[in-house]
OpenMM code with the backbone's topology and positions (N, CA, C; nanometers):
from openmm import Vec3, app, unit

residues = "MET GLN GLN PRO TYR LEU MET GLY GLN GLU ALA VAL TYR ALA ILE ASP SER HIS LEU ASN GLY LYS PRO VAL GLU LYS ASN LYS LYS LEU PRO ILE LEU ALA ILE SER ALA ASP ASN ILE ALA GLU ASN MET ALA THR ILE LYS ARG ASN VAL LEU GLY ILE GLU THR THR ALA ILE ASP VAL ASP SER ARG GLN".split()
positions = [
    Vec3(8.1153, -13.5995, 3.4894),
    Vec3(8.1322, -13.7188, 3.5240),
    Vec3(8.2270, -13.7442, 3.5715),
    Vec3(8.2559, -13.8404, 3.6999),
    Vec3(8.3552, -13.8356, 3.7679),
    Vec3(8.4577, -13.9630, 3.6919),
    Vec3(8.5800, -13.9661, 3.7189),
    Vec3(8.6209, -14.0886, 3.6946),
    Vec3(8.7166, -14.1670, 3.7351),
    Vec3(8.5494, -14.2832, 3.8181),
    Vec3(8.6613, -14.3435, 3.9161),
    Vec3(8.7420, -14.4817, 3.8939),
    Vec3(8.7943, -14.4813, 3.7530),
    Vec3(8.8959, -14.5764, 3.7337),
    Vec3(9.0389, -14.5022, 3.7220),
    Vec3(9.0042, -14.3620, 3.7060),
    Vec3(9.0894, -14.3100, 3.6693),
    Vec3(9.2056, -14.2581, 3.8131),
    Vec3(9.0918, -14.2216, 3.9403),
    Vec3(9.0941, -14.2051, 4.0416),
    Vec3(9.1710, -14.3175, 4.1313),
    Vec3(9.1372, -14.4164, 4.0764),
    Vec3(9.1822, -14.5483, 4.1565),
    Vec3(9.3597, -14.5496, 4.1127),
    Vec3(9.3651, -14.5213, 3.9732),
    Vec3(9.4954, -14.5543, 3.8958),
    Vec3(9.5967, -14.4388, 3.9993),
    Vec3(9.5333, -14.3002, 3.9865),
    Vec3(9.6116, -14.1645, 4.0233),
    Vec3(9.6556, -14.2319, 4.1706),
    Vec3(9.6016, -14.2938, 4.2531),
    Vec3(9.5628, -14.2977, 4.4032),
    Vec3(9.6996, -14.4049, 4.4212),
    Vec3(9.6812, -14.5183, 4.2948),
    Vec3(9.7739, -14.6202, 4.2958),
    Vec3(9.9373, -14.5309, 4.2639),
    Vec3(9.9203, -14.4501, 4.1971),
    Vec3(10.0663, -14.3930, 4.1322),
    Vec3(10.1108, -14.2963, 4.2558),
    Vec3(10.0245, -14.2790, 4.3338),
    Vec3(10.0761, -14.2251, 4.4333),
    Vec3(10.0921, -14.3090, 4.5827),
    Vec3(10.0727, -14.3718, 4.6060),
    Vec3(10.1006, -14.4734, 4.6854),
    Vec3(10.2164, -14.5066, 4.6517),
    Vec3(10.2441, -14.5299, 4.5348),
    Vec3(10.3658, -14.6081, 4.4976),
    Vec3(10.5004, -14.5288, 4.5111),
    Vec3(10.4982, -14.3724, 4.5055),
    Vec3(10.5349, -14.2959, 4.5120),
    Vec3(10.5663, -14.2479, 4.6313),
    Vec3(10.4709, -14.2345, 4.7063),
    Vec3(10.4780, -14.2791, 4.8750),
    Vec3(10.5654, -14.3360, 4.9145),
    Vec3(10.5561, -14.4649, 4.8528),
    Vec3(10.6893, -14.6150, 4.8947),
    Vec3(10.7499, -14.5744, 4.8850),
    Vec3(10.8098, -14.5178, 4.7675),
    Vec3(10.9417, -14.5369, 4.7486),
    Vec3(10.9743, -14.3637, 4.7590),
    Vec3(10.9623, -14.3444, 4.9062),
    Vec3(11.0215, -14.2342, 4.9121),
    Vec3(11.0273, -14.0528, 4.8142),
    Vec3(10.9548, -14.0638, 4.7101),
    Vec3(10.9143, -13.9510, 4.6363),
    Vec3(10.8088, -13.8200, 4.7302),
    Vec3(10.7752, -13.7728, 4.6788),
    Vec3(10.6944, -13.6626, 4.6831),
    Vec3(10.5802, -13.6738, 4.6026),
    Vec3(10.4609, -13.6574, 4.7129),
    Vec3(10.3166, -13.6636, 4.6778),
    Vec3(10.2409, -13.5634, 4.6600),
    Vec3(10.1149, -13.5119, 4.5976),
    Vec3(10.0544, -13.4160, 4.6590),
    Vec3(9.9552, -13.4156, 4.7299),
    Vec3(9.9208, -13.3424, 4.8228),
    Vec3(9.8483, -13.3741, 4.9291),
    Vec3(9.6908, -13.3663, 4.8789),
    Vec3(9.6755, -13.3031, 4.7646),
    Vec3(9.5293, -13.2702, 4.7240),
    Vec3(9.5559, -13.3129, 4.5345),
    Vec3(9.4640, -13.3936, 4.4686),
    Vec3(9.5501, -13.4112, 4.3300),
    Vec3(9.3981, -13.3783, 4.2621),
    Vec3(9.4183, -13.3395, 4.1688),
    Vec3(9.2605, -13.2546, 4.1461),
    Vec3(9.2600, -13.3346, 4.0082),
    Vec3(9.1436, -13.4221, 3.9681),
    Vec3(9.1491, -13.4615, 3.8434),
    Vec3(9.0104, -13.3739, 3.7513),
    Vec3(9.0151, -13.4310, 3.6629),
    Vec3(8.9497, -13.3455, 3.5498),
    Vec3(8.7684, -13.3816, 3.5478),
    Vec3(8.6831, -13.3442, 3.5175),
    Vec3(8.5416, -13.3714, 3.5423),
    Vec3(8.4866, -13.4007, 3.3589),
    Vec3(8.4444, -13.5152, 3.3622),
    Vec3(8.4080, -13.4759, 3.2240),
    Vec3(8.2773, -13.4602, 3.2262),
    Vec3(8.2606, -13.3655, 3.1407),
    Vec3(8.1103, -13.2148, 3.1540),
    Vec3(8.0776, -13.3130, 2.9389),
    Vec3(7.9316, -13.4362, 3.0075),
    Vec3(7.9391, -13.5028, 2.9282),
    Vec3(7.7858, -13.4869, 2.8610),
    Vec3(7.7062, -13.4593, 2.7207),
    Vec3(7.6066, -13.4458, 2.6804),
    Vec3(7.5401, -13.5381, 2.5667),
    Vec3(7.4229, -13.5170, 2.5073),
    Vec3(7.4369, -13.6050, 2.4004),
    Vec3(7.4765, -13.5645, 2.3148),
    Vec3(7.5482, -13.4426, 2.2532),
    Vec3(7.5824, -13.3753, 2.1462),
    Vec3(7.7244, -13.4367, 2.1978),
    Vec3(7.8041, -13.4735, 2.2797),
    Vec3(7.9170, -13.4985, 2.2714),
    Vec3(8.0011, -13.6483, 2.3541),
    Vec3(7.8209, -13.7498, 2.3764),
    Vec3(7.8918, -13.8545, 2.4696),
    Vec3(7.9308, -13.9256, 2.3711),
    Vec3(7.9241, -13.9202, 2.1849),
    Vec3(8.0064, -14.0401, 2.0926),
    Vec3(8.1441, -13.9803, 2.1342),
    Vec3(8.1595, -13.8878, 2.0920),
    Vec3(8.3273, -13.8404, 2.0616),
    Vec3(8.4142, -13.8731, 2.2145),
    Vec3(8.3030, -13.8869, 2.3383),
    Vec3(8.4236, -13.9089, 2.4179),
    Vec3(8.3958, -14.0483, 2.5433),
    Vec3(8.3434, -14.1146, 2.4171),
    Vec3(8.3113, -14.2884, 2.4385),
    Vec3(8.4430, -14.3756, 2.4563),
    Vec3(8.5454, -14.3521, 2.4590),
    Vec3(8.6752, -14.3798, 2.4483),
    Vec3(8.7375, -14.3742, 2.6300),
    Vec3(8.7128, -14.2671, 2.6519),
    Vec3(8.7413, -14.1886, 2.7594),
    Vec3(8.6617, -14.2756, 2.8555),
    Vec3(8.4870, -14.2683, 2.8733),
    Vec3(8.4312, -14.3087, 2.9379),
    Vec3(8.4498, -14.4350, 2.9549),
    Vec3(8.4397, -14.5363, 2.8559),
    Vec3(8.5021, -14.6788, 2.8838),
    Vec3(8.6324, -14.6808, 2.9742),
    Vec3(8.7126, -14.6243, 2.9482),
    Vec3(8.8726, -14.6483, 3.0010),
    Vec3(8.7917, -14.6106, 3.1506),
    Vec3(8.7837, -14.4510, 3.1956),
    Vec3(8.8371, -14.3968, 3.3530),
    Vec3(8.6535, -14.3980, 3.4254),
    Vec3(8.5872, -14.4126, 3.3221),
    Vec3(8.4651, -14.4278, 3.3852),
    Vec3(8.3952, -14.6008, 3.4281),
    Vec3(8.4129, -14.6304, 3.3481),
    Vec3(8.3994, -14.8038, 3.3958),
    Vec3(8.5005, -14.8727, 3.3804),
    Vec3(8.6211, -14.8198, 3.3509),
    Vec3(8.7428, -14.9506, 3.3753),
    Vec3(8.7286, -15.0245, 3.2880),
    Vec3(8.6738, -15.0236, 3.1379),
    Vec3(8.7261, -15.1020, 3.0068),
    Vec3(8.8083, -15.0790, 2.9428),
    Vec3(8.8947, -15.1731, 2.9706),
    Vec3(9.0325, -15.1568, 2.9011),
    Vec3(9.0313, -15.1623, 2.7307),
    Vec3(9.0706, -15.0905, 2.6366),
    Vec3(8.9964, -15.1229, 2.4844),
    Vec3(9.1161, -15.1790, 2.4144),
    Vec3(9.1912, -15.2738, 2.5171),
    Vec3(9.2958, -15.3512, 2.4398),
    Vec3(9.2595, -15.4896, 2.4398),
    Vec3(9.3072, -15.5735, 2.2980),
    Vec3(9.2724, -15.7371, 2.2976),
    Vec3(9.3160, -15.8015, 2.4171),
    Vec3(9.2829, -15.8913, 2.4494),
    Vec3(9.3266, -16.0064, 2.4909),
    Vec3(9.3473, -16.0931, 2.4292),
    Vec3(9.4517, -16.1648, 2.4178),
    Vec3(9.4918, -16.3014, 2.3580),
    Vec3(9.4781, -16.4193, 2.4481),
    Vec3(9.3521, -16.4859, 2.4579),
    Vec3(9.2971, -16.5748, 2.5453),
    Vec3(9.4297, -16.7130, 2.5695),
    Vec3(9.4480, -16.7078, 2.4389),
    Vec3(9.5505, -16.8384, 2.4565),
    Vec3(9.6719, -16.8343, 2.5037),
    Vec3(9.7266, -16.6942, 2.5196),
    Vec3(9.8532, -16.6831, 2.5651),
    Vec3(9.8839, -16.6056, 2.7399),
    Vec3(9.7556, -16.6345, 2.7982),
    Vec3(9.7268, -16.6172, 2.9020),
    Vec3(9.7975, -16.7510, 3.0170),
    Vec3(9.8141, -16.8450, 2.9306),
    Vec3(9.8292, -16.9734, 3.0075),
    Vec3(9.9791, -17.0023, 3.0535),
] * unit.nanometer
topology = app.Topology()
chain = topology.addChain("A")
for resn in residues:
    res = topology.addResidue(resn, chain)
    for name in ("N", "CA", "C"):
        topology.addAtom(name, app.Element.getBySymbol(name[0]), res)
């Protein structure tokens, strides 16, 4: 399973490094999640964040004002 949220996150880190004069890897390899019915439950937190882009931290709605 590809991890598009993780891909985007790494792309932002790379462009930030580039714009700040730091070296950037030409080819960045990211892990692929091997998901099956047997391991989906134990990988759900990773799937929610890196595949679906769902942050698991709670946001206090009242504090955003």
